[in-house]
C-alpha positions as CSV (number, residue, x, y, z in Angstrom):
1,X,-6.3,-24.7,15.1
2,X,-9.5,-25.9,16.5
3,X,-13.2,-25.2,15.3
4,X,-13.4,-22.2,17.8
5,X,-10.9,-20.4,15.7
6,X,-12.1,-21.3,12.4
7,X,-13.4,-17.7,11.9
8,X,-11.4,-14.8,13.0
9,X,-13.1,-12.3,15.3
10,X,-15.3,-14.6,17.4
11,X,-15.2,-13.3,20.9
12,X,-16.8,-14.6,24.0
13,X,-19.2,-12.8,26.4
14,X,-22.5,-11.0,26.1
15,X,-22.5,-8.1,23.7
16,X,-19.2,-8.8,22.3
17,X,-18.7,-8.9,18.4
18,X,-19.3,-12.4,16.9
19,X,-18.0,-12.1,13.3
20,X,-15.6,-10.1,11.2
21,X,-18.1,-7.5,10.3
22,X,-19.0,-6.7,13.8
23,X,-15.6,-7.0,15.1
24,X,-14.3,-4.5,12.4
25,X,-17.0,-2.0,13.2
26,X,-16.0,-2.4,17.0
27,X,-12.3,-1.7,16.0
28,X,-13.0,1.1,14.0
29,X,-15.0,2.7,16.8
30,X,-11.8,2.3,18.9
31,X,-13.2,-0.3,21.0
32,X,-10.1,-1.3,23.2
33,X,-11.9,-4.5,24.5
34,X,-12.4,-5.7,21.1
35,X,-8.8,-5.0,20.2
36,X,-7.5,-6.5,23.4
37,X,-9.5,-9.7,22.6
38,X,-8.1,-9.8,19.0
39,X,-4.6,-9.6,20.4
40,X,-5.2,-12.4,23.0
41,X,-6.7,-14.6,20.2
42,X,-4.1,-14.2,17.4
43,X,-1.1,-13.0,19.2
44,X,0.5,-16.6,20.0
45,X,-0.2,-17.7,16.6
46,X,1.4,-14.5,14.9
47,X,4.5,-15.0,17.1
48,X,4.9,-18.5,16.0
49,X,4.6,-17.5,12.4
50,X,7.3,-14.7,13.0
51,X,9.7,-17.1,14.6
52,X,9.8,-19.1,11.3
53,X,11.3,-16.1,9.6
54,X,13.7,-14.2,11.9
55,X,16.5,-15.2,14.0
56,X,15.3,-14.6,17.6
57,X,12.2,-14.3,19.8
58,X,13.0,-10.7,20.5
59,X,13.0,-9.9,16.9
60,X,9.7,-11.8,16.3
61,X,8.1,-9.9,19.1
62,X,9.1,-6.6,17.4
63,X,7.6,-8.0,14.2
64,X,4.4,-8.8,15.9
65,X,4.1,-5.4,17.5
66,X,4.9,-3.7,14.1
67,X,2.0,-5.9,12.7
68,X,-0.5,-4.8,15.4
69,X,0.5,-1.1,14.6
70,X,-0.2,-1.7,10.8
71,X,-3.4,-3.3,11.6
72,X,-4.8,-0.5,13.6
73,X,-3.5,2.1,10.9
74,X,-4.9,0.1,8.2
75,X,-8.4,-0.6,9.5
76,X,-10.1,2.0,7.4
77,X,-8.6,0.5,4.3
78,X,-9.4,-3.1,4.9
79,X,-12.1,-4.0,2.3
80,X,-13.1,-7.4,3.7
81,X,-12.2,-9.3,0.6
82,X,-10.5,-11.9,2.9
83,X,-11.2,-12.7,6.7
84,X,-9.6,-10.5,9.4
85,X,-7.4,-13.4,10.4
86,X,-6.1,-13.7,6.7
87,X,-5.4,-10.1,6.4
88,X,-3.6,-9.8,9.7
89,X,-1.3,-12.8,8.8
90,X,-0.7,-11.4,5.4
91,X,0.8,-8.2,7.2
92,X,2.7,-10.3,9.6
93,X,4.3,-12.3,6.7
94,X,5.2,-9.2,4.7
95,X,6.9,-7.6,7.8
96,X,8.6,-10.8,8.7
97,X,10.0,-11.4,5.4
98,X,11.3,-7.7,5.1
99,X,13.1,-8.2,8.5
100,X,14.4,-11.6,7.4
101,X,15.8,-9.8,4.3
102,X,17.6,-7.4,6.5
103,X,19.3,-10.3,8.2
104,X,20.4,-11.6,4.9
105,X,18.0,-14.5,4.7
106,X,16.8,-13.8,1.2
107,X,18.5,-13.8,-2.0
108,X,18.1,-10.3,-3.7
109,X,17.8,-11.0,-7.5
110,X,14.2,-11.7,-8.6
111,X,14.8,-15.1,-10.2
112,X,17.1,-16.4,-7.5
113,X,14.7,-15.0,-4.9
114,X,11.8,-16.9,-6.3
115,X,13.7,-20.0,-6.6
116,X,14.9,-19.7,-3.0
117,X,11.6,-18.7,-1.6
118,X,9.6,-21.7,-3.5
119,X,12.5,-24.3,-3.4
120,X,13.9,-26.2,-6.4
121,X,14.7,-29.7,-7.0
122,X,12.9,-32.9,-6.1
123,X,11.0,-33.3,-3.0
124,X,12.7,-36.5,-2.1
125,X,16.1,-37.9,-2.7
126,X,16.0,-39.7,-6.1
127,X,18.0,-42.6,-4.9
128,X,15.1,-43.5,-2.7
129,X,13.3,-44.5,-5.9
130,X,14.1,-47.5,-8.2
131,X,15.7,-46.5,-11.4
132,X,14.9,-47.7,-15.0
133,X,16.7,-50.9,-14.4
134,X,14.9,-51.7,-11.2
135,X,12.3,-54.3,-10.8
136,X,9.6,-51.7,-10.5
137,X,11.0,-48.2,-12.0
138,X,9.8,-45.3,-10.1
139,X,8.8,-47.3,-7.2
140,X,10.2,-47.0,-3.7
141,X,13.8,-48.5,-3.3
142,X,13.8,-47.1,0.2
143,X,10.5,-46.6,1.4
144,X,9.6,-44.4,4.5
145,X,10.0,-46.3,7.8
146,X,6.9,-47.0,9.8
147,X,6.8,-44.8,13.0
148,X,6.0,-46.6,16.2
149,X,3.4,-44.6,18.3
150,X,3.7,-41.5,16.0
151,X,1.7,-39.5,18.3
152,X,3.8,-40.1,21.4
153,X,7.0,-39.6,19.4
154,X,5.7,-36.3,17.9
155,X,4.7,-35.0,21.4
156,X,8.3,-35.5,22.7
157,X,10.1,-32.2,23.3
158,X,13.2,-33.1,21.3
159,X,11.1,-34.3,18.6
160,X,9.0,-31.1,18.4
161,X,12.3,-29.1,18.4
162,X,13.6,-31.2,15.3
163,X,10.2,-30.7,13.6
164,X,10.1,-26.9,14.2
165,X,13.9,-26.6,13.1
166,X,13.1,-28.6,10.0
167,X,10.3,-26.3,9.2
168,X,12.4,-23.1,9.9
169,X,15.0,-24.3,7.4
170,X,12.5,-24.7,4.6
171,X,12.4,-22.2,1.6
172,X,10.2,-19.4,2.8
173,X,7.1,-20.1,0.7
174,X,7.3,-23.8,1.8
175,X,7.7,-22.7,5.4
176,X,4.7,-20.5,5.2
177,X,2.5,-23.0,3.6
178,X,3.3,-26.0,5.9
179,X,3.1,-23.6,9.0
180,X,-0.2,-22.2,8.1
181,X,-1.7,-25.6,7.0
182,X,-0.3,-28.3,9.4
183,X,0.9,-26.0,12.4
184,X,-1.9,-23.6,12.6
185,X,-4.7,-25.8,10.9
186,X,-5.8,-23.3,8.2
187,X,-7.8,-24.4,5.3
188,X,-6.3,-24.5,1.8
189,X,-8.4,-21.7,0.7
190,X,-7.3,-19.5,3.6
191,X,-3.6,-20.3,2.8
192,X,-4.1,-19.5,-0.9
193,X,-5.7,-16.1,0.1
194,X,-3.0,-15.1,2.5
195,X,0.0,-16.1,0.4
196,X,-1.6,-15.2,-3.0
197,X,-1.1,-18.6,-4.3
198,X,-2.7,-20.8,-7.0
199,X,-4.4,-24.1,-5.9
200,X,-1.7,-26.1,-7.8
201,X,1.2,-24.0,-6.5
202,X,-0.1,-24.2,-2.8
203,X,-0.4,-28.1,-3.3
204,X,3.1,-28.5,-4.7
205,X,4.8,-26.3,-1.9
206,X,3.0,-28.2,0.8
207,X,4.0,-31.6,-0.7
208,X,7.6,-30.5,-0.8
209,X,7.6,-29.2,2.6
210,X,5.8,-32.2,4.2
211,X,8.3,-34.5,2.5
212,X,11.3,-32.6,3.8
213,X,10.1,-32.4,7.3
214,X,9.2,-36.1,7.2
215,X,12.8,-36.8,6.1
216,X,14.2,-34.8,8.9
217,X,12.0,-36.7,11.4
218,X,13.0,-40.0,9.7
219,X,16.7,-39.1,10.4
220,X,16.0,-38.0,13.9
221,X,14.1,-41.3,14.8
222,X,16.7,-43.6,13.1
223,X,19.5,-41.7,15.2
224,X,17.4,-42.3,18.3
225,X,16.9,-46.0,17.5
226,X,20.6,-46.4,16.8
227,X,21.6,-45.4,20.2
228,X,22.3,-48.1,22.7
């Protein structure tokens, strides 16, 4: 997400709200232009985020619509402890997770649910590191392959599909963190506020998510290179 989206509520044009406080006041007055601009600015991002949690675009669109209704109904209760963008994303995530639970995507028991949401086990296959009898225990035995022209590879449609599928297959908390940080360009602080995470937990979840996504991309590139 670029600098122009670094602060939610920035609208263009003379007389338009320029920050959260002014935008919130306009929304509470029932300013339809302000709400329309808010939807146009954040709608695509919310749809992408919802798609990471539910089974189809149609369901994701329903989640986004429910989110906007909740935003309108909750404007008077919003206390401004976070940015509008963070607050709206939090609403979307809660609704997307609830919808995902209905589709059987979340384990019901509290302990197993937490393990499922955050993911357990090593971020990388332990066999990729040297064991105690290796020349350098703990060092790479099978280091990550260097990518040729990574920007071009990641821009390819098929590679992008693999990337998004890998993210969608992550445990929910890892999926949320990497989507907000690496897909949408949020800061670590914004992500911690939106997901109610500690600094350490957010860092661990992001590391695990990035490692798994990179592994999926490595497998994809290896398969491509192996083809005649």
